[in-house]
Structure formats: structure tokens, C-alpha cells
C-alpha atoms as one frame of an Amber mdcrd trajectory, in Angstrom:
protein
  87.359  84.086  88.337  88.556  87.274  86.436  87.035  87.803  82.873  89.606
  89.979  80.958  89.013  91.330  77.557  91.032  93.564  75.488  89.846  96.098
  72.541  92.919  94.603  70.267  93.648  91.284  69.767  95.545  89.016  71.887
  96.874  87.168  68.841  98.699  90.758  68.114 100.026  90.774  71.930 101.324
  87.523  72.382 103.785  86.932  69.516 105.945  83.712  69.719 108.928  86.263
  71.094 106.544  87.596  73.847 105.518  84.153  74.787 109.052  83.251  75.133
 110.045  86.074  77.048 107.027  85.727  79.471 107.765  81.949  79.583 111.263
  82.697  80.907 109.651  85.035  83.202 107.275  82.733  84.891 109.718  80.239
  85.299 112.225  82.916  86.911 109.077  83.803  89.387 107.830  80.139  90.396
 111.626  79.458  90.808 112.217  82.460  92.872 115.222  83.601  90.800 116.126
  87.146  89.051 115.671  90.474  89.876 114.569  91.010  93.365 113.913  87.545
  93.978 114.832  88.133  97.772 111.284  89.763  98.014 109.219  87.255  96.325
 107.983  85.642  99.677 104.156  87.055  98.826 104.305  84.708  95.917 103.287
  81.137  97.620 102.313  82.864 100.880  98.662  82.258 100.609  99.175  78.716
 100.231 101.828  78.348 102.764 100.581  80.709 105.660  99.413  78.523 108.437
  96.314  78.066 110.377  97.998  79.394 113.539  99.058  82.423 112.184  95.682
  83.389 110.947  94.518  81.997 114.596  96.819  84.554 116.252  95.650  87.466
 113.853  91.929  86.649 114.641  92.424  86.262 118.301  94.358  90.054 118.278
  91.506  91.044 116.196  88.818  89.757 118.603  90.804  91.471 121.870  90.544
  95.014 119.819  86.738  94.367 119.132  86.457  94.108 122.961  88.758  96.762
 124.161  88.255  99.421 121.458  85.691 101.677 119.852  88.301 103.132 117.581
  91.379 101.141 116.214  93.845 103.662 114.693  96.155 102.157 111.919  99.803
 103.995 111.736 101.421 103.581 108.240 102.312 105.113 105.070 102.150 103.234
 101.356 102.063  99.552 101.533 101.650  99.709 105.671  98.078 101.231 105.049
  97.069 101.369 101.677  96.010  97.444 101.569  94.091  97.655 104.670  92.375
 100.955 103.753  91.433  99.564 100.289  89.952  96.168 101.547  88.031  97.928
 104.289  86.769 100.516 101.754  85.571  98.233  98.971  83.973  95.944 101.754
  82.401  98.600 104.169  78.907 100.154 103.463  79.063 103.718 102.603  77.686
 104.920 105.811  77.935 103.777 109.082  75.125 101.171 110.155  75.914 101.576
 114.068  76.938  98.108 114.324  80.561  97.931 113.208  83.196  97.672 116.306
  85.536  99.269 116.329  85.730 101.940 113.879  89.212 101.737 111.882  90.801
 105.176 111.205  94.049 105.721 109.823  97.450 108.104 110.895 101.179 108.373
 109.453  99.936 108.250 105.935 100.444 112.235 105.507 101.676 115.198 107.585
  98.726 116.982 108.174  98.701 118.972 111.751  95.499 119.623 111.448  94.371
 116.136 110.853  96.477 114.642 113.570  95.102 117.376 116.121  91.382 116.835
 115.287  91.926 113.062 115.339  93.366 113.078 118.854  90.618 115.217 119.726
  88.029 112.672 118.197  89.449 109.759 120.186  88.730 111.625 123.451  85.819
 109.640 125.193  86.502 106.519 122.903  87.915 103.471 123.753  91.256 103.235
 121.562  93.582 100.633 120.620  96.419 101.455 118.228  98.130  99.416 115.236
 101.839 100.892 114.080 103.026  99.363 111.004 106.517 100.203 109.896 109.122
  97.502 108.688 112.020 100.022 109.509 110.281 101.533 112.250 111.799 104.897
 111.277 110.033 106.036 108.314 109.309 109.846 108.899 105.541 109.887 108.492
 104.211 107.007 110.794 107.157 107.603 113.242 106.009 111.428 113.753 102.173
 110.126 113.953 103.084 107.442 116.414 105.198 110.011 118.634 102.192 111.894
 119.516  99.734 109.007 119.601 102.319 106.955 121.864 101.961 110.225 124.309
  98.295 110.528 123.997  97.657 106.752 124.912 100.501 106.491 127.615  99.135
 109.788 129.125  95.480 108.192 128.950  96.043 104.716 130.143  99.182 104.814
 131.889 100.714 101.389 132.486  97.658  99.642 130.592  98.627 101.745 127.333
 100.930  98.651 126.679  98.258  96.106 126.262  96.442  98.808 123.944  99.459
  99.028 121.543 100.424  96.488 118.427 103.329  96.739 116.469 104.027  95.270
 113.070 107.501  95.512 112.072 110.596  93.626 111.237 111.437  90.334 112.852
 114.582  91.328 114.693 115.876  95.045 114.012 114.638  98.245 113.651 113.359
 101.218 116.430 109.999  99.726 116.558 111.160  96.261 117.691 113.235  97.777
 120.269 110.219 100.060 121.664 107.841  96.781 121.529 110.250  94.775 123.693
 110.840  97.486 125.924 107.177  98.269 126.860 106.026  94.916 126.488 103.517
  95.490 123.244 102.341  92.748 121.151 104.289  92.141 117.923 103.611  91.068
 114.530 106.325  90.797 111.696 106.261  92.064 108.213 108.187  89.002 106.659
 111.706  89.849 105.469 110.944  88.687 101.860 107.957  90.594 101.181 107.976
  94.379 100.408 105.481  96.839 101.707 103.208  97.205  98.449 102.954  93.540
  98.289 102.270  92.799 102.170  98.017  93.048 102.255  98.280  89.128 102.816
 100.692  89.856 105.557  99.553  91.118 109.179 100.296  94.379 107.860  96.610
  94.025 106.190  95.112  91.045 108.056  95.120  92.627 111.277  93.172  95.768
 110.574  90.761  93.824 108.125  90.047  91.383 110.837  89.781  93.999 113.227
  87.150  95.509 111.189  84.933  92.168 111.226  85.947  91.063 107.850  86.777
  87.298 107.123  90.393  87.109 106.525  89.824  83.556 106.067  87.798  84.074
 102.799  90.343  86.585 101.631  92.890  84.165 101.881  91.058  81.659 100.142
  90.517  83.816  97.282  94.098  84.568  97.228  94.904  81.207  97.213  92.643
  80.577  94.638  94.696  83.225  92.643  97.893  81.946  93.475  96.854  78.316
  92.135  95.046  79.884  88.897  98.165  81.800  87.791 100.609  79.183  88.491
 100.722  77.710  85.303 102.229  79.258  81.951  98.881  79.353  80.227  98.879
  81.846  77.453  95.774  81.303  76.306  94.048  81.411  80.099  96.293  83.016
  82.489  94.427  86.654  82.781  97.526  88.080  84.767  99.756  86.985  82.057
  97.648  88.232  79.207  97.168  91.764  81.081 100.737  92.292  81.673 101.462
  91.523  77.880  98.786  93.698  76.616 100.146  96.456  78.929 103.447  96.160
  77.623 102.461  96.017  74.073 100.530  99.129  74.497 103.520 100.715  76.278
 105.705  99.829  73.192 103.043 101.404  70.824 103.458 104.935  72.810 100.569
 104.420  75.163 102.241 105.587  78.329  99.664 106.223  80.855  97.185 103.792
  82.075  93.611 105.174  83.465  91.923 102.802  85.725  88.248 103.388  85.520
  85.576 102.301  88.005  81.837 102.820  88.020  81.545 101.660  91.990  83.117
 104.774  93.981  83.755 102.131  96.898  86.631 100.786  94.738  88.714 104.235
  94.736  91.351 102.968  97.375  91.821  99.690  95.068  92.664 102.400  92.487
  95.200 104.091  94.973  96.660 100.517  95.961  97.248  99.565  92.352  98.630
 103.078  91.780 101.255 102.641  94.207 101.680  98.848  93.283 102.405  99.834
  89.632 103.878 103.330  90.110 106.478 101.978  92.652 107.157  98.774  90.802
 107.597  99.695  87.189 108.647 103.467  87.291 112.330 103.560  86.961 115.466
 104.061  84.900 113.469 106.371  82.796 110.689 103.376  82.054 107.169 102.315
  82.634 103.739 103.224  82.538 102.115 105.951  84.558  99.159 104.591  86.424
  96.050 107.352  86.852  92.275 106.806  87.850  89.040 107.785  87.468  85.814
 106.804  88.951  82.731 106.942  86.477  80.369 108.259  85.863  81.508 111.190
  87.883  84.473 111.885  86.205  82.889 111.356  82.675  81.948 114.988  83.754
  85.485 116.381  84.013  88.229 114.204  83.293  86.125 112.331  80.204  86.621
 115.068  77.949  90.319 114.319  78.289  90.066 110.912  77.652  87.491 111.524
  74.879  89.464 113.963  72.932  93.001 114.974  74.576  96.457 113.476  74.177
  96.507 110.210  72.680  98.968 108.701  74.659  96.716 106.878  77.472  94.565
 103.398  77.637  92.205 102.499  79.867  91.641  99.151  82.213  87.969  99.240
  83.479  87.451  97.374  86.869  84.036  96.208  86.892  81.733  94.536  89.584
  79.058  92.327  87.835  77.037  91.984  91.179  75.942  94.647  93.589  75.927
  94.344  97.085  72.621  96.372  97.411  71.002  98.279  94.817  67.493 100.353
  93.826  65.453  99.639  90.834  63.934 102.889  89.097  60.415 103.348  89.859
  58.131 104.889  87.267  56.862 108.282  88.582  53.195 109.568  87.907  53.887
 112.761  85.637  56.990 111.811  84.624  58.113 115.409  85.149  62.091 114.673
  85.132  61.449 112.330  81.712  63.148 109.567  83.149  60.288 107.078  83.116
  61.884 105.276  80.138  64.301 103.925  82.906  61.431 102.569  84.665  62.336
  98.984  85.923  66.170  98.858  85.718  68.433  99.003  88.615  71.102 101.593
  89.079  73.887  98.592  88.929  72.235  97.569  85.167  72.651 101.644  84.647
  76.247 101.609  85.626  76.637  98.733  83.249  74.878 100.198  80.149  77.146
 103.495  81.352  80.313 101.415  80.679  79.223 100.065  77.510  78.437 103.617
  76.025  81.751 104.953  77.525  83.888 102.134  76.311  82.418 102.312  72.571
  83.006 106.592  72.978  86.357 106.301  74.031  87.376 103.648  71.856  85.669
 105.737  68.930  88.033 108.571  70.489  91.395 106.305  69.734  91.536 104.975
  73.446  92.602 101.226  73.543  91.080  99.372  76.671  91.491  96.614  78.872
  88.382  95.176  81.144  88.764  93.465  84.272  85.223  92.109  85.374  85.215
  90.326  88.827  81.574  88.581  89.937  81.045  90.582  93.234  82.905  92.577
  95.782  83.666  90.344  99.065  86.266  88.849 100.867  87.143  86.103  98.500
  86.992  87.707  95.263  88.870  91.101  96.757  91.912  88.376  97.896  91.846
  87.007  94.134  91.922  90.590  92.836  94.860  91.640  94.889  97.041  88.571
  94.138  96.100  88.915  90.375  97.405  92.582  90.355 100.520  91.564  92.185
 101.721  88.920  89.891 100.818  90.936  86.987 102.630  93.779  88.064 105.640
  91.718  88.400 105.242  90.176  84.838 105.037  93.838  83.725 108.160  94.954
  85.382 110.138  91.902  84.173 109.208  92.661  80.407 110.562  96.233  80.681
 113.661  94.666  82.534 112.925  96.023  85.641 113.168  95.195  89.143 109.855
  95.231  90.447 110.638  95.284  94.119 112.828  97.949  94.919 112.212 101.849
  95.165 115.522 103.603  94.885 113.890 107.073  93.545 111.802 107.024  96.742
 114.861 108.193  98.910 115.455 111.307  96.844 112.942 113.278  98.244 113.398
 112.214 101.779 117.424 112.858 101.392 116.432 116.450 100.542 113.653 116.711
 103.381 116.443 115.652 105.947 119.017 118.100 104.697 116.438 120.989 104.862
 115.416 119.934 108.195 119.228 119.728 109.302 118.760 116.011 110.413 122.197
 114.564 111.888 124.023 112.790 109.396 122.495 115.015 106.602
């Protein structure tokens, strides 16, 4: 399902010592033991999720579609990036006029201008809200929900309770209490699944289903990936090989990974990937820095640095073989733009050629490369891709002897903000 190639040789990467380390990591993952094992609920989630759970998600999504022209999803980090990545990857670039509801996001930053204009935009449209926070107290979404709850209460009165859905912890936290008190429909963030690994839970599935995409196919793709990467097979397990190559390059001094795409709608997959690897690996003075570029656009800007800059980076290309829509270059009568030599090729074919030319140039410039290719961008292949990156990330972090599932450094900036704002207790 995932084609993986590497500019070096996997024989160099997969030494006997590396294979032994990976085999131990693999065994610990499958047996759910080792550092952070209490957060491995995502590992077999695709194969263990019940049809009843998916039906409940689908029923809620259909209710949203019937009641709302706009669904506002409130969350930050893993509470929004998975859904945003899926919606951006699967949706057409321009509104086709047949999608209901429009899915918008809030609480993923603190911009008064954004939030005020969002509230103004909602006027005259039927609205529902899905607020997502495991603790219920993360500042950015909590602030956004304070404003949106007030808006919904003032606009809909008692009926607002039927238009707000909460996705949070099963038993504890501010949102649980608020949901019970107000009678909001409630979905659970599993205790053993961290935010950046939560796209296949209600966190990601409800917004994706509400937007009209098939969560059954998404989960089928994830289940396919779970089965594909369950066996330790150093010759065929692409997730294991990707992690091993990354670790090898890191040990050779390549400390930045630049994910490159040729289809702009994949940009939020890059953002989701950056959180996944950045929060999972960046600890104890270790870790590969995840960066991203969109080609061919960034070949006219960052391409110069990648070609000739500091040699501490490697590229990982994410390619999609088939386009969902395309144009073929036609022959112009006068050839005034001198492009008739391209007549007959599609723009997707142009991008594939651009990849080959870019790859060759950057290799010559001393940039090692990994290339991941998927057949097409639909729910099934996206589900497989999400799971591939999650398990590869776990391998990668464990190779660095790091717990992939905590994020202790994130608390530092929060504590400083709370002190500056004189929050009680800080």
C-alpha cells in the first residue's frame, strides 16, 4: 500500500544490530509494554473498534448534516489536526455548493480578529459546535468555547444543548461536568490514546463523517495498515524501514527532515505529521526536526536552501500516483509561451517529472532522500497513511530511547503564560 524508496541502501541501514533493536521494539509494541505503553490504545484500535461505535458516530454526523450549515470544531494540536488534515486532503479546492455542513475550526490559536469574524460569519447560518479537549482545560480551546457557548446560548436558548457536542475524557474534567450539567451529547477520548494519535477516535471521526466522508473506508484503510505492519519483516515492513532509515540518517548528522509534497491539498497532512514527530521525538536534547515544503511552489524559495544550504537535512517526498482531477496541456496555435513541447501531458504527469528532476538535483546537492508513494488520495489510502506514520513514529522514538507518548516540554510555555497572567496557583 505504501511504496518506500531510499537514496541509500537499506542493507546499510538495517544492520544486524539495528534489526535486533527493532525486533525488540516491535515485540514491546505488540505486547503493549515499555515506555509509555499505557498510551498504546491506538495500536489495535482499527481492528477492535465496534460497528456500534461507528454507527453512533455516523448517526451524530447525520444529525449535524440535517441541523447545521456550519459545524465549528473547537480544538488544538491533536484535537484538530487529524480532522483538518483529512478534510483538506479529501475536499475539493473550491466550494462545489453541495457540501453540508461547512466545517470550520476554532481554538487552534488565540486570534481575537479570527474569532470575532467567525462569530459574525455564523450569523444567519444554522450552526453546531463540537468542542474537543481531553482535559477540558486547555487554554486556547477553552477560551474559544467560552465565546461560542455564549453565542449559542444567546442565539438558540435551551435548544443550544442539542447543538453542542463534547468530545472529552470519560470521567473527569471541566468538559465532562459541563456536558452532564447541560445535557450535551458526549463522545469519549480514550484514556489510552494521546491527542496526536487520536485521529481514528471520535476526535477525528466525527468531523470527518459530518463533512460527508466515509469513516468506514478510513477505518478500513487503517485496519489494512495495522495488519500490514503487525509482523516483524525487515524486508517488507515499510514503517519499520522508514524509521530505520530516519534513525540512520540522524546518526550521520542529518537532524532535519523536510517533508516535500507536490499536491498542495496535502499541506495539512504535513502539519499533522510535524506535530506527530515533533512532539513524539523532540525530548532530552534528541530528535529529528520535522519541516515541510510544498513543491513546485517552494522550489522558487526554499529550494535554494535545500539545494545549496547547510547539509544537515534530508528530504522525505510524499507522492500520490493518481490525481482525482486533472488537466491535459493543449497545443496553442502560435506557441507564444513556447509551451507546445508539453502538449499532451497532464499536469499530474508534469508534477511526477518535476519530482524526478528535483530529486536528482537535490541528491547531487548532497541531500539524502526517502520517497513514500500512495496510489491515490481517498479515505482508504488516507487511513492507511495515517496509521503508517503513527507506527513509524513509535519505532523512531524508541530507537532514540525516548517515550513517544508524552510531551513534558509543552508545559513550560504554559506555566510561563499562567505566571504572566497571574492565574491562581501560578
